C-alpha atoms as an extended CHARMM CRD file, in Angstrom:
* protein
*
       108  EXT
         1         1  UNK       CA            -29.6440000000      -34.0330000000       -1.3520000000  PROA      1               0.0000000000
         2         2  UNK       CA            -31.5210000000      -32.3380000000       -4.1720000000  PROA      2               0.0000000000
         3         3  UNK       CA            -33.5830000000      -30.3900000000       -1.6530000000  PROA      3               0.0000000000
         4         4  UNK       CA            -30.4240000000      -29.2480000000        0.1480000000  PROA      4               0.0000000000
         5         5  UNK       CA            -28.9080000000      -28.2110000000       -3.1700000000  PROA      5               0.0000000000
         6         6  UNK       CA            -31.9440000000      -26.0620000000       -3.9430000000  PROA      6               0.0000000000
         7         7  UNK       CA            -31.8560000000      -24.6280000000       -0.4320000000  PROA      7               0.0000000000
         8         8  UNK       CA            -28.1490000000      -23.7840000000       -0.7460000000  PROA      8               0.0000000000
         9         9  UNK       CA            -28.8010000000      -22.0400000000       -4.0530000000  PROA      9               0.0000000000
        10        10  UNK       CA            -31.3160000000      -19.7270000000       -2.3300000000  PROA      10              0.0000000000
        11        11  UNK       CA            -30.3010000000      -19.6190000000        1.3450000000  PROA      11              0.0000000000
        12        12  UNK       CA            -32.0280000000      -16.2800000000        1.9010000000  PROA      12              0.0000000000
        13        13  UNK       CA            -35.5300000000      -17.6810000000        1.4400000000  PROA      13              0.0000000000
        14        14  UNK       CA            -37.1210000000      -18.7160000000        4.7250000000  PROA      14              0.0000000000
        15        15  UNK       CA            -38.0060000000      -22.3740000000        4.0240000000  PROA      15              0.0000000000
        16        16  UNK       CA            -34.5370000000      -22.9520000000        2.5900000000  PROA      16              0.0000000000
        17        17  UNK       CA            -32.8250000000      -21.1680000000        5.4610000000  PROA      17              0.0000000000
        18        18  UNK       CA            -34.7580000000      -23.2900000000        7.9640000000  PROA      18              0.0000000000
        19        19  UNK       CA            -33.8530000000      -26.5370000000        6.1870000000  PROA      19              0.0000000000
        20        20  UNK       CA            -30.1500000000      -25.6770000000        6.0220000000  PROA      20              0.0000000000
        21        21  UNK       CA            -30.1320000000      -24.5780000000        9.6520000000  PROA      21              0.0000000000
        22        22  UNK       CA            -31.8390000000      -27.7690000000       10.8540000000  PROA      22              0.0000000000
        23        23  UNK       CA            -29.4490000000      -29.9810000000        8.9140000000  PROA      23              0.0000000000
        24        24  UNK       CA            -26.4220000000      -27.9870000000       10.1110000000  PROA      24              0.0000000000
        25        25  UNK       CA            -27.5560000000      -28.1950000000       13.7390000000  PROA      25              0.0000000000
        26        26  UNK       CA            -27.9790000000      -31.9630000000       13.5710000000  PROA      26              0.0000000000
        27        27  UNK       CA            -24.6410000000      -32.4720000000       11.8680000000  PROA      27              0.0000000000
        28        28  UNK       CA            -22.8220000000      -30.1490000000       14.2700000000  PROA      28              0.0000000000
        29        29  UNK       CA            -24.3440000000      -31.9750000000       17.2470000000  PROA      29              0.0000000000
        30        30  UNK       CA            -22.8410000000      -35.2430000000       16.0340000000  PROA      30              0.0000000000
        31        31  UNK       CA            -19.5300000000      -33.6240000000       15.1440000000  PROA      31              0.0000000000
        32        32  UNK       CA            -19.2700000000      -31.9810000000       18.5670000000  PROA      32              0.0000000000
        33        33  UNK       CA            -18.9150000000      -35.3830000000       20.2400000000  PROA      33              0.0000000000
        34        34  UNK       CA            -16.2050000000      -36.4800000000       17.8310000000  PROA      34              0.0000000000
        35        35  UNK       CA            -14.3530000000      -33.1830000000       18.0640000000  PROA      35              0.0000000000
        36        36  UNK       CA            -14.4360000000      -33.2840000000       21.8700000000  PROA      36              0.0000000000
        37        37  UNK       CA            -12.8550000000      -36.7450000000       21.9600000000  PROA      37              0.0000000000
        38        38  UNK       CA            -10.4920000000      -36.6690000000       18.9760000000  PROA      38              0.0000000000
        39        39  UNK       CA             -9.5950000000      -32.9450000000       18.8850000000  PROA      39              0.0000000000
        40        40  UNK       CA             -8.8030000000      -32.9160000000       15.1480000000  PROA      40              0.0000000000
        41        41  UNK       CA             -7.2340000000      -29.9060000000       13.4790000000  PROA      41              0.0000000000
        42        42  UNK       CA             -9.2210000000      -30.5790000000       10.3180000000  PROA      42              0.0000000000
        43        43  UNK       CA            -12.6290000000      -32.0950000000        9.5600000000  PROA      43              0.0000000000
        44        44  UNK       CA            -13.4080000000      -32.9760000000        5.9560000000  PROA      44              0.0000000000
        45        45  UNK       CA            -17.1160000000      -32.8300000000        5.1850000000  PROA      45              0.0000000000
        46        46  UNK       CA            -18.1660000000      -35.1940000000        2.4290000000  PROA      46              0.0000000000
        47        47  UNK       CA            -21.2300000000      -36.9150000000        1.1080000000  PROA      47              0.0000000000
        48        48  UNK       CA            -24.0730000000      -36.1040000000       -1.1930000000  PROA      48              0.0000000000
        49        49  UNK       CA            -25.9400000000      -33.7990000000        1.1740000000  PROA      49              0.0000000000
        50        50  UNK       CA            -22.8750000000      -31.7950000000        2.1840000000  PROA      50              0.0000000000
        51        51  UNK       CA            -21.6880000000      -31.4820000000       -1.3870000000  PROA      51              0.0000000000
        52        52  UNK       CA            -25.1590000000      -30.3230000000       -2.3920000000  PROA      52              0.0000000000
        53        53  UNK       CA            -25.3310000000      -27.8320000000        0.4860000000  PROA      53              0.0000000000
        54        54  UNK       CA            -21.9420000000      -26.3940000000       -0.4150000000  PROA      54              0.0000000000
        55        55  UNK       CA            -20.3740000000      -23.3960000000        1.2890000000  PROA      55              0.0000000000
        56        56  UNK       CA            -23.6110000000      -22.0520000000        2.8320000000  PROA      56              0.0000000000
        57        57  UNK       CA            -24.1470000000      -25.3480000000        4.6460000000  PROA      57              0.0000000000
        58        58  UNK       CA            -20.5000000000      -25.5940000000        5.7080000000  PROA      58              0.0000000000
        59        59  UNK       CA            -20.6510000000      -22.0790000000        7.1670000000  PROA      59              0.0000000000
        60        60  UNK       CA            -23.7690000000      -22.9680000000        9.1490000000  PROA      60              0.0000000000
        61        61  UNK       CA            -22.1620000000      -26.1750000000       10.4480000000  PROA      61              0.0000000000
        62        62  UNK       CA            -19.0850000000      -24.1720000000       11.4870000000  PROA      62              0.0000000000
        63        63  UNK       CA            -21.2190000000      -21.6550000000       13.3980000000  PROA      63              0.0000000000
        64        64  UNK       CA            -23.2290000000      -24.3830000000       15.1290000000  PROA      64              0.0000000000
        65        65  UNK       CA            -20.1100000000      -26.3670000000       16.0160000000  PROA      65              0.0000000000
        66        66  UNK       CA            -18.5010000000      -23.2470000000       17.4930000000  PROA      66              0.0000000000
        67        67  UNK       CA            -21.3690000000      -23.0750000000       19.9960000000  PROA      67              0.0000000000
        68        68  UNK       CA            -21.1830000000      -26.7780000000       20.9020000000  PROA      68              0.0000000000
        69        69  UNK       CA            -17.4820000000      -27.6720000000       21.0540000000  PROA      69              0.0000000000
        70        70  UNK       CA            -14.5090000000      -26.1210000000       22.8150000000  PROA      70              0.0000000000
        71        71  UNK       CA            -12.0370000000      -26.7740000000       20.0050000000  PROA      71              0.0000000000
        72        72  UNK       CA            -12.3940000000      -25.1580000000       16.5890000000  PROA      72              0.0000000000
        73        73  UNK       CA            -11.2600000000      -27.5230000000       13.8430000000  PROA      73              0.0000000000
        74        74  UNK       CA            -11.0360000000      -26.2370000000       10.3060000000  PROA      74              0.0000000000
        75        75  UNK       CA            -14.0070000000      -27.4890000000        8.2600000000  PROA      75              0.0000000000
        76        76  UNK       CA            -13.4850000000      -28.0950000000        4.5540000000  PROA      76              0.0000000000
        77        77  UNK       CA            -15.6560000000      -29.6190000000        1.8800000000  PROA      77              0.0000000000
        78        78  UNK       CA            -14.2390000000      -32.7450000000        0.2950000000  PROA      78              0.0000000000
        79        79  UNK       CA            -12.8000000000      -32.3510000000       -3.1710000000  PROA      79              0.0000000000
        80        80  UNK       CA            -13.4510000000      -36.0050000000       -3.9640000000  PROA      80              0.0000000000
        81        81  UNK       CA            -16.9960000000      -36.4190000000       -5.2160000000  PROA      81              0.0000000000
        82        82  UNK       CA            -17.3270000000      -40.1670000000       -5.7650000000  PROA      82              0.0000000000
        83        83  UNK       CA            -16.5780000000      -42.7610000000       -3.0870000000  PROA      83              0.0000000000
        84        84  UNK       CA            -14.4530000000      -40.5220000000       -0.8280000000  PROA      84              0.0000000000
        85        85  UNK       CA            -14.0750000000      -43.1290000000        1.9270000000  PROA      85              0.0000000000
        86        86  UNK       CA            -13.0050000000      -45.8360000000       -0.5020000000  PROA      86              0.0000000000
        87        87  UNK       CA            -10.5490000000      -43.5000000000       -2.2080000000  PROA      87              0.0000000000
        88        88  UNK       CA             -9.1180000000      -42.4200000000        1.1390000000  PROA      88              0.0000000000
        89        89  UNK       CA             -8.6500000000      -46.0370000000        2.2040000000  PROA      89              0.0000000000
        90        90  UNK       CA             -6.9320000000      -46.8000000000       -1.0980000000  PROA      90              0.0000000000
        91        91  UNK       CA             -4.5790000000      -43.8200000000       -0.7440000000  PROA      91              0.0000000000
        92        92  UNK       CA             -3.7470000000      -44.8640000000        2.8120000000  PROA      92              0.0000000000
        93        93  UNK       CA             -3.0110000000      -48.4480000000        1.7320000000  PROA      93              0.0000000000
        94        94  UNK       CA             -0.8380000000      -47.2500000000       -1.1430000000  PROA      94              0.0000000000
        95        95  UNK       CA              1.1380000000      -44.9500000000        1.1550000000  PROA      95              0.0000000000
        96        96  UNK       CA              1.7330000000      -47.7770000000        3.6490000000  PROA      96              0.0000000000
        97        97  UNK       CA              2.8160000000      -50.0910000000        0.8280000000  PROA      97              0.0000000000
        98        98  UNK       CA              5.2270000000      -47.5080000000       -0.5820000000  PROA      98              0.0000000000
        99        99  UNK       CA              6.7170000000      -46.9610000000        2.8690000000  PROA      99              0.0000000000
       100       100  UNK       CA              7.2030000000      -50.6960000000        3.3230000000  PROA      100             0.0000000000
       101       101  UNK       CA              8.6740000000      -51.3370000000       -0.1210000000  PROA      101             0.0000000000
       102       102  UNK       CA             11.0050000000      -48.3580000000       -0.2540000000  PROA      102             0.0000000000
       103       103  UNK       CA             12.0920000000      -48.2840000000        3.4110000000  PROA      103             0.0000000000
       104       104  UNK       CA             15.8940000000      -48.1770000000        3.3660000000  PROA      104             0.0000000000
       105       105  UNK       CA             16.3560000000      -47.9670000000        7.1270000000  PROA      105             0.0000000000
       106       106  UNK       CA             15.8450000000      -51.6990000000        7.7220000000  PROA      106             0.0000000000
       107       107  UNK       CA             18.6840000000      -54.1400000000        7.5590000000  PROA      107             0.0000000000
       108       108  UNK       CA             18.2920000000      -57.4950000000        5.8070000000  PROA      108             0.0000000000
């Protein structure tokens, strides 16, 4: 992740550009399969490497994905830095609990 962060800080330098491009190609290849099956409108990119790579890496992933997949989901970097999956699961559980507790459409 530290290497990607340095590369993102200086994306114009050849070794950094090559590293970012390689990582983006590999990530986009994996995403292309998911996008083809799930057809999401939005893909949230999270994790240490993607956070470190920042906008330059996201832009490269977007360009690579555009060549590999028919659909064009919006790619955004996650705003949650620590434990994004755990926090997402917690938010989902809380929303389901609120819906269950405060549902007024059911009859006793």
